C-alpha positions in Angstrom: 88.3 138.2 103.7 91.7 138.0 105.5 92.5 134.7 107.2 94.2 134.6 110.6 97.8 133.6 110.0 97.7 131.1 112.8 96.0 128.4 110.7 98.8 128.2 108.2 101.4 128.4 110.9 99.7 125.5 112.7 99.8 123.6 109.4 103.6 124.3 109.0 104.2 123.2 112.6 102.3 119.9 112.0 104.3 119.3 108.8 107.6 119.8 110.5 106.7 117.6 113.5 105.5 114.9 111.1 108.7 115.1 109.1 110.8 114.9 112.3 108.8 111.9 113.6 109.1 110.2 110.3 112.9 110.6 110.1 113.4 109.8 113.8 111.3 106.7 113.7 113.0 105.3 110.5 115.8 102.9 110.4 119.4 103.7 109.7 120.1 105.8 106.6 122.1 103.1 104.9 119.2 100.6 105.1 116.5 102.9 103.5 115.3 101.9 100.0 115.9 104.2 97.1 112.2 105.0 97.0 112.5 106.8 100.3 115.1 109.2 98.8 112.7 109.8 95.9 109.9 110.7 98.4 111.9 113.1 100.5 111.3 116.1 98.1 107.6 115.4 98.2 107.7 115.3 102.0 109.4 118.7 102.1 107.3 120.3 99.4 104.2 120.9 101.5 106.0 122.7 104.4 107.8 124.9 102.0 104.7 125.8 100.1 102.8 126.4 103.3 105.5 128.7 104.4 105.2 130.8 101.3 101.4 130.9 101.5 101.6 131.9 105.2 103.9 134.8 104.3 101.9 136.2 101.5 98.6 134.5 100.8 97.2 136.7 98.0 100.4 136.3 96.0 100.9 132.5 96.5 97.2 131.3 96.7 97.8 129.3 93.5 99.9 126.9 95.6 96.9 125.9 97.7 95.7 123.3 95.2 99.2 122.0 94.8 99.4 121.4 98.6 96.1 119.6 98.4 97.4 117.4 95.6 100.5 116.6 97.5 98.5 115.6 100.5 96.1 113.6 98.4 99.0 111.7 96.8 100.4 110.8 100.2 97.1 109.4 101.7 97.0 106.1 99.7 100.6 105.3 100.6 99.9 105.9 104.3 96.8 103.8 104.2 98.6 101.0 102.4 101.3 101.1 105.0 98.8 100.8 107.8 97.0 97.9 106.1 100.1 96.0 105.2 101.9 96.4 108.5 98.9 96.2 110.9 98.9 92.4 111.4 102.7 92.3 111.9 102.4 95.2 114.4 99.8 93.3 116.4 102.0 90.2 116.5 105.0 92.2 117.7 102.9 94.0 120.3 101.6 90.7 121.6 105.2 89.6 122.1 106.1 92.7 124.0 107.5 95.0 121.3 105.1 97.9 120.8 107.5 100.0 118.6 105.8 99.0 115.3 102.4 99.4 116.8 103.4 102.9 117.8 104.5 103.7 114.3 101.1 102.5 113.0 99.4 104.8 115.5 101.6 107.7 114.3 100.7 106.8 110.7 96.9 106.9 111.6 97.4 110.3 113.2 99.3 111.4 110.0 96.4 110.2 107.9 94.0 112.4 109.9 96.4 115.4 109.9 97.2 115.1 106.2 93.5 114.9 105.4 92.8 118.0 107.5 95.6 120.0 105.9 94.7 118.9 102.4 91.0 119.6 102.8 91.6 123.0 104.5 93.9 124.1 101.6 91.4 122.8 99.0 88.5 124.6 100.7 90.6 127.8 101.2 91.8 127.8 97.6 88.2 127.5 96.3 87.0 130.3 98.6 89.8 132.6 97.3 89.0 131.8 93.6 85.4 132.9 93.9 
C-alpha cells in the first residue's frame, strides 16, 4: 500500500512552522538557558527524519518509531510548561498583556499537533511492519 506523499509533507510543514514560532516567540538568544541549546537538536530531528521518510518511505520506514519517540519525549515538557505557566499567563492577561497567554495557546496547539504526528508515525510504522 503506497501512502500519498501529502501526509508527510504536511507533517514537515507543521514541524517547520512550529520551530519558527518557537524561535520567534522566545526571548533574546543571550537570555536563553543552556538547556534550550541542548533541546535544539531534538527539535530539528523530527523535521529532518520526516523529510527522509517523505522522500523514500520504504527505505527509511525504520525512522517512524524514532519520530514517535521524539514526539512522545516532547509531550511531557510541553504539558509541564502549560501547567507551570498557566496561572501567570492568566494574571498577565487580566492586566492587559496577552503575550504569555498567546504562547500558552500555541503550546496547547503544539501538544495537539505533536500528538497527531507521533500517533500517525507510530500507526504508519506498525502498518508497514506487518
